[in-house]
N, C-alpha and C positions, 0 to 999 in steps of 0.2 A: 199720751200711752193712744196707741193706734184703736180703734173698735176693735179691733179685732188681736189685738192683744188684749184688753177689757175682756172681750167673750174667750180667747182661751184662758186666760189664769177665772174668768168666772168659771167652766166647766169645768175646771180644775175643783173650784171650793166645791160644790154641785158633788161632787168625785167622791171629799173629798167627808159631803157630809155624809153621806151614801153609809161611806161603809165605817165610820161610828154607829149611823145606827142599824148598821150591818151585827159590828162585834159589840154592841150595847142596844136587844133589843129594849128592854127594860127601859129605859134611859130614851128610849121613844118619843118620848112627849115632859120632856125635860129642854129646855130649845133652849136656854143658856145656856144651860149644863153642856150641850152636842157644840153650842160655834165658842165657848173655854175649849174640850178641845178638839173642837176644828183647829185652833187661831192655837195649844200651845205643841201641838203635834207637828203644823204641817208650815209656820210662820207664820201662814197670812194674817192680814191685817183686820183688829174686830169689825170695822166702822168695815173692810169685806166685805168679813164675813154676813155680818149681821143684813144688810141690805142684800146680797142675795139671800138669806135665808128668808128676808121679809117678801121676797119678789117672785121663792118660789117655793117655798115651801110652807110658807103661812097660812091659815084655813081664817078670811077672816072673819066676826062674828063668833069665834070661838074666846074665851079666858085661858 
């Protein structure tokens, strides 16, 4: 996969994560639930969604 294709896919995952967090604000702190929902609803690979979550949404030092 080219760098451009990876960037486009990653942005689509970010958009899907934002959509799930907007639809279910009470679940916004439950990262595994959000990741699972994004995978189920969009068909993205779990490893890709987890990687994007860790890179863009995970707050280091928070349990």
